[in-house]
Predicted model as a PDB file, atoms N, CA, C, CB and O in Angstrom, pLDDT in the B-factor column:
MODEL        1                                                                  
ATOM      1  N   MET A   1     122.348  -2.180   7.576  1.00 49.00           N  
ATOM      2  CA  MET A   1     123.154  -0.968   7.511  1.00 49.00           C  
ATOM      3  C   MET A   1     124.591  -1.314   7.898  1.00 49.00           C  
ATOM      4  CB  MET A   1     122.574   0.144   8.443  1.00 49.00           C  
ATOM      5  O   MET A   1     124.830  -1.964   8.916  1.00 49.00           O  
ATOM      6  N   SER A   2     125.529  -0.880   7.088  1.00 68.00           N  
ATOM      7  CA  SER A   2     126.928  -1.146   7.392  1.00 68.00           C  
ATOM      8  C   SER A   2     127.428  -0.184   8.466  1.00 68.00           C  
ATOM      9  CB  SER A   2     127.790  -1.029   6.122  1.00 68.00           C  
ATOM     10  O   SER A   2     126.900   0.913   8.643  1.00 68.00           O  
ATOM     11  N   GLU A   3     128.454  -0.628   9.172  1.00 77.00           N  
ATOM     12  CA  GLU A   3     129.018   0.203  10.228  1.00 77.00           C  
ATOM     13  C   GLU A   3     130.104   1.097   9.641  1.00 77.00           C  
ATOM     14  CB  GLU A   3     129.585  -0.668  11.377  1.00 77.00           C  
ATOM     15  O   GLU A   3     130.873   0.676   8.776  1.00 77.00           O  
ATOM     16  N   HIS A   4     130.156   2.329  10.123  1.00 82.00           N  
ATOM     17  CA  HIS A   4     131.143   3.292   9.646  1.00 82.00           C  
ATOM     18  C   HIS A   4     131.843   3.927  10.829  1.00 82.00           C  
ATOM     19  CB  HIS A   4     130.485   4.371   8.763  1.00 82.00           C  
ATOM     20  O   HIS A   4     131.290   4.011  11.926  1.00 82.00           O  
ATOM     21  N   VAL A   5     133.054   4.368  10.596  1.00 89.00           N  
ATOM     22  CA  VAL A   5     133.772   5.214  11.538  1.00 89.00           C  
ATOM     23  C   VAL A   5     133.938   6.556  10.844  1.00 89.00           C  
ATOM     24  CB  VAL A   5     135.168   4.588  11.969  1.00 89.00           C  
ATOM     25  O   VAL A   5     134.356   6.620   9.688  1.00 89.00           O  
ATOM     26  N   TYR A   6     133.610   7.622  11.555  1.00 93.00           N  
ATOM     27  CA  TYR A   6     133.670   8.955  10.983  1.00 93.00           C  
ATOM     28  C   TYR A   6     134.747   9.786  11.659  1.00 93.00           C  
ATOM     29  CB  TYR A   6     132.320   9.645  11.100  1.00 93.00           C  
ATOM     30  O   TYR A   6     135.034   9.617  12.844  1.00 93.00           O  
ATOM     31  N   LYS A   7     135.326  10.671  10.896  1.00 96.00           N  
ATOM     32  CA  LYS A   7     136.204  11.707  11.428  1.00 96.00           C  
ATOM     33  C   LYS A   7     135.495  13.016  11.134  1.00 96.00           C  
ATOM     34  CB  LYS A   7     137.667  11.657  10.791  1.00 96.00           C  
ATOM     35  O   LYS A   7     134.863  13.156  10.087  1.00 96.00           O  
ATOM     36  N   SER A   8     135.592  13.982  12.049  1.00 97.00           N  
ATOM     37  CA  SER A   8     134.926  15.258  11.801  1.00 97.00           C  
ATOM     38  C   SER A   8     135.936  16.401  11.773  1.00 97.00           C  
ATOM     39  CB  SER A   8     133.856  15.523  12.869  1.00 97.00           C  
ATOM     40  O   SER A   8     136.976  16.358  12.431  1.00 97.00           O  
ATOM     41  N   ILE A   9     135.601  17.406  11.004  1.00 98.00           N  
ATOM     42  CA  ILE A   9     136.404  18.616  10.885  1.00 98.00           C  
ATOM     43  C   ILE A   9     135.487  19.814  11.098  1.00 98.00           C  
ATOM     44  CB  ILE A   9     137.124  18.693   9.496  1.00 98.00           C  
ATOM     45  O   ILE A   9     134.272  19.711  10.932  1.00 98.00           O  
ATOM     46  N   GLU A  10     136.073  20.944  11.463  1.00 98.00           N  
ATOM     47  CA  GLU A  10     135.301  22.167  11.638  1.00 98.00           C  
ATOM     48  C   GLU A  10     135.583  23.094  10.464  1.00 98.00           C  
ATOM     49  CB  GLU A  10     135.641  22.859  12.989  1.00 98.00           C  
ATOM     50  O   GLU A  10     136.736  23.290  10.079  1.00 98.00           O  
ATOM     51  N   LEU A  11     134.529  23.660   9.902  1.00 98.00           N  
ATOM     52  CA  LEU A  11     134.625  24.568   8.762  1.00 98.00           C  
ATOM     53  C   LEU A  11     133.851  25.840   9.072  1.00 98.00           C  
ATOM     54  CB  LEU A  11     134.089  23.900   7.467  1.00 98.00           C  
ATOM     55  O   LEU A  11     132.895  25.816   9.846  1.00 98.00           O  
ATOM     56  N   THR A  12     134.259  26.941   8.474  1.00 98.00           N  
ATOM     57  CA  THR A  12     133.476  28.176   8.538  1.00 98.00           C  
ATOM     58  C   THR A  12     133.352  28.727   7.126  1.00 98.00           C  
ATOM     59  CB  THR A  12     134.136  29.228   9.499  1.00 98.00           C  
ATOM     60  O   THR A  12     134.351  29.018   6.468  1.00 98.00           O  
ATOM     61  N   GLY A  13     132.128  28.865   6.677  1.00 98.00           N  
ATOM     62  CA  GLY A  13     131.856  29.429   5.354  1.00 98.00           C  
ATOM     63  C   GLY A  13     131.223  30.796   5.514  1.00 98.00           C  
ATOM     64  O   GLY A  13     130.594  31.083   6.533  1.00 98.00           O  
ATOM     65  N   SER A  14     131.389  31.639   4.509  1.00 97.00           N  
ATOM     66  CA  SER A  14     130.772  32.967   4.562  1.00 97.00           C  
ATOM     67  C   SER A  14     130.080  33.270   3.243  1.00 97.00           C  
ATOM     68  CB  SER A  14     131.825  34.054   4.879  1.00 97.00           C  
ATOM     69  O   SER A  14     130.435  32.733   2.194  1.00 97.00           O  
ATOM     70  N   SER A  15     129.086  34.142   3.326  1.00 98.00           N  
ATOM     71  CA  SER A  15     128.300  34.501   2.148  1.00 98.00           C  
ATOM     72  C   SER A  15     127.645  35.853   2.369  1.00 98.00           C  
ATOM     73  CB  SER A  15     127.234  33.423   1.842  1.00 98.00           C  
ATOM     74  O   SER A  15     127.310  36.217   3.496  1.00 98.00           O  
ATOM     75  N   THR A  16     127.470  36.578   1.304  1.00 97.00           N  
ATOM     76  CA  THR A  16     126.731  37.840   1.379  1.00 97.00           C  
ATOM     77  C   THR A  16     125.238  37.617   1.182  1.00 97.00           C  
ATOM     78  CB  THR A  16     127.254  38.826   0.334  1.00 97.00           C  
ATOM     79  O   THR A  16     124.446  38.533   1.402  1.00 97.00           O  
ATOM     80  N   THR A  17     124.839  36.409   0.768  1.00 96.00           N  
ATOM     81  CA  THR A  17     123.423  36.172   0.470  1.00 96.00           C  
ATOM     82  C   THR A  17     122.656  35.429   1.552  1.00 96.00           C  
ATOM     83  CB  THR A  17     123.311  35.413  -0.790  1.00 96.00           C  
ATOM     84  O   THR A  17     121.439  35.588   1.645  1.00 96.00           O  
ATOM     85  N   GLY A  18     123.328  34.617   2.380  1.00 97.00           N  
ATOM     86  CA  GLY A  18     122.590  33.922   3.437  1.00 97.00           C  
ATOM     87  C   GLY A  18     123.330  32.743   4.024  1.00 97.00           C  
ATOM     88  O   GLY A  18     124.410  32.372   3.565  1.00 97.00           O  
ATOM     89  N   THR A  19     122.728  32.157   5.054  1.00 97.00           N  
ATOM     90  CA  THR A  19     123.357  31.055   5.763  1.00 97.00           C  
ATOM     91  C   THR A  19     123.449  29.792   4.914  1.00 97.00           C  
ATOM     92  CB  THR A  19     122.599  30.763   7.028  1.00 97.00           C  
ATOM     93  O   THR A  19     124.462  29.094   4.956  1.00 97.00           O  
ATOM     94  N   ASP A  20     122.417  29.493   4.153  1.00 98.00           N  
ATOM     95  CA  ASP A  20     122.420  28.303   3.301  1.00 98.00           C  
ATOM     96  C   ASP A  20     123.583  28.356   2.318  1.00 98.00           C  
ATOM     97  CB  ASP A  20     121.085  28.175   2.543  1.00 98.00           C  
ATOM     98  O   ASP A  20     124.277  27.359   2.114  1.00 98.00           O  
ATOM     99  N   ASP A  21     123.790  29.505   1.717  1.00 98.00           N  
ATOM    100  CA  ASP A  21     124.892  29.675   0.768  1.00 98.00           C  
ATOM    101  C   ASP A  21     126.242  29.531   1.461  1.00 98.00           C  
ATOM    102  CB  ASP A  21     124.798  31.042   0.079  1.00 98.00           C  
ATOM    103  O   ASP A  21     127.175  28.971   0.887  1.00 98.00           O  
ATOM    104  N   ALA A  22     126.354  30.028   2.683  1.00 98.00           N  
ATOM    105  CA  ALA A  22     127.607  29.908   3.435  1.00 98.00           C  
ATOM    106  C   ALA A  22     127.932  28.442   3.716  1.00 98.00           C  
ATOM    107  CB  ALA A  22     127.520  30.695   4.758  1.00 98.00           C  
ATOM    108  O   ALA A  22     129.083  28.025   3.592  1.00 98.00           O  
ATOM    109  N   VAL A  23     126.916  27.659   4.094  1.00 98.00           N  
ATOM    110  CA  VAL A  23     127.115  26.223   4.334  1.00 98.00           C  
ATOM    111  C   VAL A  23     127.544  25.533   3.050  1.00 98.00           C  
ATOM    112  CB  VAL A  23     125.825  25.571   4.885  1.00 98.00           C  
ATOM    113  O   VAL A  23     128.498  24.755   3.047  1.00 98.00           O  
ATOM    114  N   ARG A  24     126.842  25.816   1.963  1.00 98.00           N  
ATOM    115  CA  ARG A  24     127.152  25.173   0.678  1.00 98.00           C  
ATOM    116  C   ARG A  24     128.575  25.511   0.204  1.00 98.00           C  
ATOM    117  CB  ARG A  24     126.128  25.606  -0.389  1.00 98.00           C  
ATOM    118  O   ARG A  24     129.278  24.653  -0.329  1.00 98.00           O  
ATOM    119  N   LYS A  25     128.981  26.751   0.402  1.00 98.00           N  
ATOM    120  CA  LYS A  25     130.340  27.142   0.001  1.00 98.00           C  
ATOM    121  C   LYS A  25     131.396  26.415   0.827  1.00 98.00           C  
ATOM    122  CB  LYS A  25     130.522  28.659   0.143  1.00 98.00           C  
ATOM    123  O   LYS A  25     132.404  25.964   0.284  1.00 98.00           O  
ATOM    124  N   ALA A  26     131.173  26.297   2.142  1.00 98.00           N  
ATOM    125  CA  ALA A  26     132.130  25.604   3.005  1.00 98.00           C  
ATOM    126  C   ALA A  26     132.256  24.141   2.609  1.00 98.00           C  
ATOM    127  CB  ALA A  26     131.710  25.718   4.476  1.00 98.00           C  
ATOM    128  O   ALA A  26     133.366  23.618   2.509  1.00 98.00           O  
ATOM    129  N   LEU A  27     131.125  23.475   2.381  1.00 98.00           N  
ATOM    130  CA  LEU A  27     131.157  22.061   2.013  1.00 98.00           C  
ATOM    131  C   LEU A  27     131.761  21.846   0.626  1.00 98.00           C  
ATOM    132  CB  LEU A  27     129.753  21.478   2.059  1.00 98.00           C  
ATOM    133  O   LEU A  27     132.490  20.878   0.413  1.00 98.00           O  
ATOM    134  N   ALA A  28     131.465  22.734  -0.308  1.00 98.00           N  
ATOM    135  CA  ALA A  28     132.023  22.606  -1.658  1.00 98.00           C  
ATOM    136  C   ALA A  28     133.540  22.754  -1.631  1.00 98.00           C  
ATOM    137  CB  ALA A  28     131.405  23.655  -2.600  1.00 98.00           C  
ATOM    138  O   ALA A  28     134.249  22.015  -2.315  1.00 98.00           O  
ATOM    139  N   LYS A  29     134.034  23.692  -0.855  1.00 98.00           N  
ATOM    140  CA  LYS A  29     135.488  23.889  -0.760  1.00 98.00           C  
ATOM    141  C   LYS A  29     136.148  22.686  -0.082  1.00 98.00           C  
ATOM    142  CB  LYS A  29     135.812  25.188   0.023  1.00 98.00           C  
ATOM    143  O   LYS A  29     137.193  22.219  -0.533  1.00 98.00           O  
ATOM    144  N   ALA A  30     135.541  22.183   1.000  1.00 98.00           N  
ATOM    145  CA  ALA A  30     136.096  21.014   1.691  1.00 98.00           C  
ATOM    146  C   ALA A  30     136.110  19.800   0.768  1.00 98.00           C  
ATOM    147  CB  ALA A  30     135.286  20.702   2.966  1.00 98.00           C  
ATOM    148  O   ALA A  30     137.035  18.990   0.820  1.00 98.00           O  
ATOM    149  N   HIS A  31     135.094  19.671  -0.072  1.00 98.00           N  
ATOM    150  CA  HIS A  31     134.993  18.544  -1.003  1.00 98.00           C  
ATOM    151  C   HIS A  31     136.173  18.481  -1.978  1.00 98.00           C  
ATOM    152  CB  HIS A  31     133.692  18.636  -1.784  1.00 98.00           C  
ATOM    153  O   HIS A  31     136.475  17.417  -2.517  1.00 98.00           O  
ATOM    154  N   GLU A  32     136.828  19.599  -2.200  1.00 98.00           N  
ATOM    155  CA  GLU A  32     137.984  19.629  -3.101  1.00 98.00           C  
ATOM    156  C   GLU A  32     139.160  18.805  -2.558  1.00 98.00           C  
ATOM    157  CB  GLU A  32     138.428  21.074  -3.332  1.00 98.00           C  
ATOM    158  O   GLU A  32     139.982  18.313  -3.330  1.00 98.00           O  
ATOM    159  N   SER A  33     139.236  18.656  -1.226  1.00 97.00           N  
ATOM    160  CA  SER A  33     140.385  17.942  -0.651  1.00 97.00           C  
ATOM    161  C   SER A  33     140.011  16.833   0.336  1.00 97.00           C  
ATOM    162  CB  SER A  33     141.278  18.921   0.039  1.00 97.00           C  
ATOM    163  O   SER A  33     140.884  16.087   0.780  1.00 97.00           O  
ATOM    164  N   VAL A  34     138.736  16.717   0.681  1.00 97.00           N  
ATOM    165  CA  VAL A  34     138.300  15.686   1.631  1.00 97.00           C  
ATOM    166  C   VAL A  34     137.284  14.787   0.927  1.00 97.00           C  
ATOM    167  CB  VAL A  34     137.680  16.328   2.933  1.00 97.00           C  
ATOM    168  O   VAL A  34     136.286  15.265   0.386  1.00 97.00           O  
ATOM    169  N   ARG A  35     137.548  13.492   0.940  1.00 95.00           N  
ATOM    170  CA  ARG A  35     136.633  12.534   0.308  1.00 95.00           C  
ATOM    171  C   ARG A  35     135.601  12.034   1.319  1.00 95.00           C  
ATOM    172  CB  ARG A  35     137.420  11.340  -0.289  1.00 95.00           C  
ATOM    173  O   ARG A  35     135.830  12.068   2.528  1.00 95.00           O  
ATOM    174  N   ASN A  36     134.487  11.581   0.812  1.00 94.00           N  
ATOM    175  CA  ASN A  36     133.464  10.864   1.579  1.00 94.00           C  
ATOM    176  C   ASN A  36     132.793  11.682   2.684  1.00 94.00           C  
ATOM    177  CB  ASN A  36     134.072   9.656   2.186  1.00 94.00           C  
ATOM    178  O   ASN A  36     132.466  11.136   3.738  1.00 94.00           O  
ATOM    179  N   ILE A  37     132.583  12.983   2.460  1.00 97.00           N  
ATOM    180  CA  ILE A  37     131.826  13.777   3.427  1.00 97.00           C  
ATOM    181  C   ILE A  37     130.390  13.265   3.422  1.00 97.00           C  
ATOM    182  CB  ILE A  37     131.886  15.316   3.089  1.00 97.00           C  
ATOM    183  O   ILE A  37     129.768  13.159   2.365  1.00 97.00           O  
ATOM    184  N   ARG A  38     129.864  12.946   4.609  1.00 95.00           N  
ATOM    185  CA  ARG A  38     128.545  12.327   4.715  1.00 95.00           C  
ATOM    186  C   ARG A  38     127.526  13.142   5.505  1.00 95.00           C  
ATOM    187  CB  ARG A  38     128.683  10.989   5.342  1.00 95.00           C  
ATOM    188  O   ARG A  38     126.323  12.965   5.309  1.00 95.00           O  
ATOM    189  N   TRP A  39     127.969  14.021   6.384  1.00 96.00           N  
ATOM    190  CA  TRP A  39     127.014  14.777   7.190  1.00 96.00           C  
ATOM    191  C   TRP A  39     127.620  16.107   7.623  1.00 96.00           C  
ATOM    192  CB  TRP A  39     126.577  13.962   8.421  1.00 96.00           C  
ATOM    193  O   TRP A  39     128.834  16.307   7.571  1.00 96.00           O  
ATOM    194  N   PHE A  40     126.744  17.003   8.051  1.00 98.00           N  
ATOM    195  CA  PHE A  40     127.220  18.248   8.662  1.00 98.00           C  
ATOM    196  C   PHE A  40     126.255  18.665   9.758  1.00 98.00           C  
ATOM    197  CB  PHE A  40     127.365  19.377   7.600  1.00 98.00           C  
ATOM    198  O   PHE A  40     125.086  18.279   9.768  1.00 98.00           O  
ATOM    199  N   GLN A  41     126.780  19.471  10.687  1.00 98.00           N  
ATOM    200  CA  GLN A  41     125.995  20.006  11.791  1.00 98.00           C  
ATOM    201  C   GLN A  41     126.404  21.455  11.996  1.00 98.00           C  
ATOM    202  CB  GLN A  41     126.196  19.169  13.099  1.00 98.00           C  
ATOM    203  O   GLN A  41     127.573  21.741  12.255  1.00 98.00           O  
ATOM    204  N   VAL A  42     125.453  22.368  11.882  1.00 98.00           N  
ATOM    205  CA  VAL A  42     125.735  23.781  12.110  1.00 98.00           C  
ATOM    206  C   VAL A  42     125.931  24.001  13.607  1.00 98.00           C  
ATOM    207  CB  VAL A  42     124.587  24.684  11.556  1.00 98.00           C  
ATOM    208  O   VAL A  42     125.081  23.626  14.415  1.00 98.00           O  
ATOM    209  N   THR A  43     127.059  24.614  13.968  1.00 98.00           N  
ATOM    210  CA  THR A  43     127.365  24.852  15.379  1.00 98.00           C  
ATOM    211  C   THR A  43     127.311  26.327  15.764  1.00 98.00           C  
ATOM    212  CB  THR A  43     128.728  24.304  15.701  1.00 98.00           C  
ATOM    213  O   THR A  43     127.201  26.650  16.947  1.00 98.00           O  
ATOM    214  N   ASP A  44     127.386  27.223  14.786  1.00 98.00           N  
ATOM    215  CA  ASP A  44     127.356  28.653  15.104  1.00 98.00           C  
ATOM    216  C   ASP A  44     126.970  29.438  13.858  1.00 98.00           C  
ATOM    217  CB  ASP A  44     128.733  29.135  15.651  1.00 98.00           C  
ATOM    218  O   ASP A  44     127.368  29.096  12.744  1.00 98.00           O  
ATOM    219  N   VAL A  45     126.193  30.487  14.061  1.00 98.00           N  
ATOM    220  CA  VAL A  45     125.822  31.405  12.985  1.00 98.00           C  
ATOM    221  C   VAL A  45     126.069  32.816  13.492  1.00 98.00           C  
ATOM    222  CB  VAL A  45     124.322  31.208  12.536  1.00 98.00           C  
ATOM    223  O   VAL A  45     125.650  33.176  14.592  1.00 98.00           O  
ATOM    224  N   ARG A  46     126.741  33.596  12.693  1.00 97.00           N  
ATOM    225  CA  ARG A  46     126.984  34.992  13.047  1.00 97.00           C  
ATOM    226  C   ARG A  46     127.075  35.808  11.757  1.00 97.00           C  
ATOM    227  CB  ARG A  46     128.291  35.142  13.903  1.00 97.00           C  
ATOM    228  O   ARG A  46     127.122  35.250  10.661  1.00 97.00           O  
ATOM    229  N   GLY A  47     127.099  37.092  11.896  1.00 96.00           N  
ATOM    230  CA  GLY A  47     127.160  37.940  10.717  1.00 96.00           C  
ATOM    231  C   GLY A  47     127.853  39.256  10.998  1.00 96.00           C  
ATOM    232  O   GLY A  47     128.139  39.610  12.142  1.00 96.00           O  
ATOM    233  N   HIS A  48     128.106  39.956   9.933  1.00 95.00           N  
ATOM    234  CA  HIS A  48     128.748  41.267  10.000  1.00 95.00           C  
ATOM    235  C   HIS A  48     127.709  42.311   9.609  1.00 95.00           C  
ATOM    236  CB  HIS A  48     130.013  41.341   9.065  1.00 95.00           C  
ATOM    237  O   HIS A  48     127.022  42.173   8.597  1.00 95.00           O  
ATOM    238  N   VAL A  49     127.605  43.356  10.424  1.00 96.00           N  
ATOM    239  CA  VAL A  49     126.643  44.429  10.176  1.00 96.00           C  
ATOM    240  C   VAL A  49     127.395  45.726   9.931  1.00 96.00           C  
ATOM    241  CB  VAL A  49     125.656  44.583  11.365  1.00 96.00           C  
ATOM    242  O   VAL A  49     128.340  46.049  10.652  1.00 96.00           O  
ATOM    243  N   ALA A  50     126.978  46.464   8.918  1.00 96.00           N  
ATOM    244  CA  ALA A  50     127.538  47.788   8.640  1.00 96.00           C  
ATOM    245  C   ALA A  50     126.390  48.718   8.242  1.00 96.00           C  
ATOM    246  CB  ALA A  50     128.633  47.722   7.507  1.00 96.00           C  
ATOM    247  O   ALA A  50     125.557  48.362   7.409  1.00 96.00           O  
ATOM    248  N   ASP A  51     126.353  49.886   8.832  1.00 97.00           N  
ATOM    249  CA  ASP A  51     125.299  50.873   8.564  1.00 97.00           C  
ATOM    250  C   ASP A  51     123.904  50.283   8.745  1.00 97.00           C  
ATOM    251  CB  ASP A  51     125.443  51.422   7.150  1.00 97.00           C  
ATOM    252  O   ASP A  51     122.980  50.603   7.997  1.00 97.00           O  
ATOM    253  N   GLY A  52     123.767  49.420   9.747  1.00 97.00           N  
ATOM    254  CA  GLY A  52     122.467  48.836  10.046  1.00 97.00           C  
ATOM    255  C   GLY A  52     122.019  47.729   9.107  1.00 97.00           C  
ATOM    256  O   GLY A  52     120.881  47.267   9.196  1.00 97.00           O  
ATOM    257  N   GLN A  53     122.886  47.301   8.217  1.00 95.00           N  
ATOM    258  CA  GLN A  53     122.546  46.270   7.237  1.00 95.00           C  
ATOM    259  C   GLN A  53     123.444  45.050   7.418  1.00 95.00           C  
ATOM    260  CB  GLN A  53     122.673  46.820   5.802  1.00 95.00           C  
ATOM    261  O   GLN A  53     124.619  45.179   7.760  1.00 95.00           O  
ATOM    262  N   VAL A  54     122.879  43.864   7.184  1.00 94.00           N  
ATOM    263  CA  VAL A  54     123.690  42.642   7.199  1.00 94.00           C  
ATOM    264  C   VAL A  54     124.555  42.651   5.948  1.00 94.00           C  
ATOM    265  CB  VAL A  54     122.791  41.345   7.265  1.00 94.00           C  
ATOM    266  O   VAL A  54     124.052  42.693   4.825  1.00 94.00           O  
ATOM    267  N   MET A  55     125.865  42.610   6.163  1.00 96.00           N  
ATOM    268  CA  MET A  55     126.797  42.633   5.029  1.00 96.00           C  
ATOM    269  C   MET A  55     127.210  41.224   4.601  1.00 96.00           C  
ATOM    270  CB  MET A  55     128.039  43.449   5.388  1.00 96.00           C  
ATOM    271  O   MET A  55     127.341  40.951   3.408  1.00 96.00           O  
ATOM    272  N   HIS A  56     127.415  40.337   5.564  1.00 96.00           N  
ATOM    273  CA  HIS A  56     127.662  38.938   5.219  1.00 96.00           C  
ATOM    274  C   HIS A  56     127.386  38.046   6.412  1.00 96.00           C  
ATOM    275  CB  HIS A  56     129.104  38.741   4.732  1.00 96.00           C  
ATOM    276  O   HIS A  56     127.372  38.491   7.560  1.00 96.00           O  
ATOM    277  N   TRP A  57     127.167  36.780   6.113  1.00 97.00           N  
ATOM    278  CA  TRP A  57     126.892  35.746   7.101  1.00 97.00           C  
ATOM    279  C   TRP A  57     128.107  34.850   7.232  1.00 97.00           C  
ATOM    280  CB  TRP A  57     125.644  34.922   6.714  1.00 97.00           C  
ATOM    281  O   TRP A  57     128.812  34.611   6.253  1.00 97.00           O  
ATOM    282  N   GLN A  58     128.359  34.351   8.438  1.00 97.00           N  
ATOM    283  CA  GLN A  58     129.387  33.339   8.679  1.00 97.00           C  
ATOM    284  C   GLN A  58     128.723  32.178   9.403  1.00 97.00           C  
ATOM    285  CB  GLN A  58     130.594  33.919   9.511  1.00 97.00           C  
ATOM    286  O   GLN A  58     128.022  32.375  10.396  1.00 97.00           O  
ATOM    287  N   VAL A  59     128.946  30.966   8.902  1.00 98.00           N  
ATOM    288  CA  VAL A  59     128.370  29.770   9.498  1.00 98.00           C  
ATOM    289  C   VAL A  59     129.501  28.791   9.799  1.00 98.00           C  
ATOM    290  CB  VAL A  59     127.302  29.127   8.558  1.00 98.00           C  
ATOM    291  O   VAL A  59     130.264  28.418   8.908  1.00 98.00           O  
ATOM    292  N   THR A  60     129.602  28.380  11.054  1.00 98.00           N  
ATOM    293  CA  THR A  60     130.582  27.371  11.454  1.00 98.00           C  
ATOM    294  C   THR A  60     129.852  26.042  11.556  1.00 98.00           C  
ATOM    295  CB  THR A  60     131.283  27.744  12.814  1.00 98.00           C  
ATOM    296  O   THR A  60     128.760  25.961  12.117  1.00 98.00           O  
ATOM    297  N   LEU A  61     130.468  25.003  11.008  1.00 98.00           N  
ATOM    298  CA  LEU A  61     129.847  23.694  11.022  1.00 98.00           C  
ATOM    299  C   LEU A  61     130.871  22.599  11.225  1.00 98.00           C  
ATOM    300  CB  LEU A  61     129.086  23.460   9.744  1.00 98.00           C  
ATOM    301  O   LEU A  61     132.053  22.762  10.923  1.00 98.00           O  
ATOM    302  N   LYS A  62     130.396  21.485  11.741  1.00 98.00           N  
ATOM    303  CA  LYS A  62     131.188  20.275  11.812  1.00 98.00           C  
ATOM    304  C   LYS A  62     130.765  19.428  10.620  1.00 98.00           C  
ATOM    305  CB  LYS A  62     130.991  19.512  13.186  1.00 98.00           C  
ATOM    306  O   LYS A  62     129.573  19.298  10.342  1.00 98.00           O  
ATOM    307  N   ALA A  63     131.727  18.857   9.918  1.00 98.00           N  
ATOM    308  CA  ALA A  63     131.431  17.970   8.792  1.00 98.00           C  
ATOM    309  C   ALA A  63     132.082  16.631   9.084  1.00 98.00           C  
ATOM    310  CB  ALA A  63     131.941  18.568   7.427  1.00 98.00           C  
ATOM    311  O   ALA A  63     133.235  16.572   9.512  1.00 98.00           O  
ATOM    312  N   GLY A  64     131.341  15.556   8.853  1.00 97.00           N  
ATOM    313  CA  GLY A  64     131.858  14.217   9.106  1.00 97.00           C  
ATOM    314  C   GLY A  64     132.087  13.472   7.802  1.00 97.00           C  
ATOM    315  O   GLY A  64     131.295  13.568   6.864  1.00 97.00           O  
ATOM    316  N   PHE A  65     133.171  12.738   7.760  1.00 97.00           N  
ATOM    317  CA  PHE A  65     133.453  11.924   6.582  1.00 97.00           C  
ATOM    318  C   PHE A  65     133.900  10.537   7.036  1.00 97.00           C  
ATOM    319  CB  PHE A  65     134.538  12.592   5.683  1.00 97.00           C  
ATOM    320  O   PHE A  65     134.486  10.367   8.105  1.00 97.00           O  
ATOM    321  N   THR A  66     133.602   9.552   6.186  1.00 94.00           N  
ATOM    322  CA  THR A  66     133.952   8.177   6.526  1.00 94.00           C  
ATOM    323  C   THR A  66     135.438   7.943   6.270  1.00 94.00           C  
ATOM    324  CB  THR A  66     133.095   7.174   5.715  1.00 94.00           C  
ATOM    325  O   THR A  66     136.021   8.478   5.327  1.00 94.00           O  
ATOM    326  N   LEU A  67     136.024   7.134   7.134  1.00 89.00           N  
ATOM    327  CA  LEU A  67     137.434   6.763   6.973  1.00 89.00           C  
ATOM    328  C   LEU A  67     137.507   5.555   6.052  1.00 89.00           C  
ATOM    329  CB  LEU A  67     138.111   6.455   8.356  1.00 89.00           C  
ATOM    330  O   LEU A  67     136.646   4.675   6.086  1.00 89.00           O  
ATOM    331  N   GLU A  68     138.529   5.530   5.246  1.00 82.00           N  
ATOM    332  CA  GLU A  68     138.717   4.407   4.317  1.00 82.00           C  
ATOM    333  C   GLU A  68     139.509   3.297   4.949  1.00 82.00           C  
ATOM    334  CB  GLU A  68     139.411   4.868   3.050  1.00 82.00           C  
ATOM    335  O   GLU A  68     139.760   2.276   4.309  1.00 82.00           O  
TER     336      GLU A  68                                                      
ENDMDL                                                                          
END                                                                             
């Protein structure tokens, strides 16, 4: 296994359908400007409630990418 050095960033994604979608949206958007994303770790999950219903989810995550 080769050795890597990683840098991490914090992202928050949101979705009206669920936490998985919120994570995928955050990573897809980060991928537009950050190369070599290799891992993520969910650090917080929260949501917005209106009239007793979940209106959207917010997921904060750390994403790591290898340095070139």
